[in-house]
N, C-alpha and C positions, 0 to 999 in steps of 0.2 A: 957620937958613939951610939946614942939612943936611937937615932934615925937609922943607922946601919943595921942595928940588931932587929928593928921592926921590919925593915925591908927584907932581910934574910928570912925572918919568920914567915912573912907573907909568901915568899917564893917557895919555901919548903912546903907550906900548906897547899899551894896550888899544884905543885908537882905530885903530892900525895893524892889529891883529888883526881887528877888526870890518870894516874896509875890505877886507882881504884875503878874509874870508869872504863878503862881498857880491859881490866879483869872482868868487869861485869858484862861487857860486850862479847868478850871471847868465851865466856862461860855459857852463854845462851846457845841452845841447839838450833841449827838451821831449820827454817820452815819450808816444807815442800809437800803440802797436803792437797791444795786446790787443783793441781794439774792432773790428777788421776781421773777425774770424772768428766771433763769437758771434751776430751778427744773423740770418744766413740759416737757422739751425737751427729757429727757432720755428714758421714756417708749416708745414713738413713734419710736425712733431710734432702740431700741431692737426688736420691733415687725417687722419693715421693714427688719432687717438683718435676723431674723429667717425665714421670708417668702422667702427671696432670697436664703437661704441655702436649703429650702425644694423643690424648683422647679426642679432641675436636677433629684432627686430621683423619683418624680412623673412622669416626662417625660420618664425616663427609664422603669418604670413599664408599662406605656402606650405602649411603643414600644415593650416590651416583650409580652404583650397581643396580639398586632398586629401580631407579628411574629408567635406566637403559633396558632392564628386563621387562618393565611395564609398558614401555613405548618403543616397540621394535620399529626400526626405520626412522626414528627421530620424531620431532614435533610435527614436521610438515606432512608426515605420512598418516597422521591421525584424522579422525572424522569429526569429533566434537572439539573444535578449536575456535578460539576467538582472539582478536588482537585489540588491545586497548592502548590509548595514548593520553598523556597529560603533561602539560608543559613540554619538556624535552625528553620525557621518559617514554619508553615503548615496552610493552609486555605482551608476550605470546602465551596464551593459556590453553591447556588441554584438560578436559574433564574425563574421568573414568569412574565407573561405579566402584564404590569402596566404602570406607568407614569415616571419611571426613578429614583425611590427612591433607595438609597444605605444604608443598615443598617448593621453595623459591631458589633458583640457581643452585640446586643440589644441597640446600640447607633447609632446616626446619623453619617455618614461618615465624615462630616465636623467637628464635635466635636471630634470623635475618633482619626482622623489623625491630630488634632490640627490646622486645617485650612491650612496645608502645601500644596501649589499648586502643587508641584512636585508629592507628594504622591497621591493626588487626581487625578492627570493626569494618573498615573500608573493604577489606578483602572478603569478609564473610557476609556482607550485607545482601548481595544478590541471592546467595544460597539460603540465608535465613528468611528472606522475603517469600520464597517458594516452599520453605520447609524442607530443604535438601541438605541441611548442614551436616548430617551424618550419613548421607546417601552417596556422595561423590568425593573422590580424591582429586585434588587440584595440583597440577604440575605447571610451573611457571618458569619462563626464561625472561628476565627483565634486564634492561640496560638503559643508561642515560639518566640524567637528572639525579635527584636525591631520593631518599627513602619515602618521603611524603608523596612526591609525584609518582613514584613507582607503585605505591600502594593504591593510589586512585586510578592509575592505568590498569592495574590488575582487576580492580572492581569493574571497570568497563569491559575488560576482556572476559571476565567470568559471565557477566550479563549477556554478552554477545554469543558466548559459547552455549549458554542455556537456551538461546533461541533455536539452536540446531537440534536440541533434544526434543523440543515440541514448540510449534508455533503458537500454542495457546498461552505460553509464558509471556508473550509480548505485552499483553494488557496490564498485568500486575507490575511488571518491571517498568513499563512506561509511566505508570501512575506514580511510582516512587522516583522517577527521574533518573533511572539507572542506565538508560540507553542513550542519553545525551552526552556528547563529547564536550567537556568543559574546555572552551577555547581560550580562556584567559591566560595570558603570559605576562612576564615582566615587561613594562614599557621601557624602551631604549633611552639611554642617557642623551641629552641634548648638549651641543657645544655652548659654552658660556654658563651653563647651569651645573650645579653640584650633583644632581641626580636627574631623574626624568622631568621633574617639575620644581624641585627645590632650588631656590635662587640664593646667591650670596646676599648678605645684608646690604641694603641700599644706603649709600652715603651721599648726601647732597653736595658736600664740598670735599 
């Protein structure tokens, strides 16, 4: 009898606890506060990102219009022109009197050469040698190879174009080695070797 009374007392206490917990859960008000502020932020973010994506295309169109207005008849119709080559890259360069702008494939040189200071120095070296860095605008069409080869091809093209401005430029440009075409290219791979000269490890047995 004592066991039966203790079990009944325990079950009654548990039922009272569950009933009180249900009352406490139902008595709490629902929370709906954080949803009010997050929704309006997304449309403004999407608009800003679309505007940021559209800017480079607009700038390229403006530069293309500028180049076509400055070079009527295209590159071949100009008088101060030079062609440079390096590895498999070819660059046609046109010089016009201006303020020192450099436009490569209808893009600003800083953007096209990814801000690399060495490649930008290659392009400007012939003009700096003669003190013309702010006297001529440079318009370039380059293709083939990588950006390093194209930058060195532009350097040779600018130097050759400066010879058409005046023949007296030959001596200072030649002293700096800017009129010499660098003929070095990657050596071809040989059969049986891993690269041009690299061999697999020798095994005697």
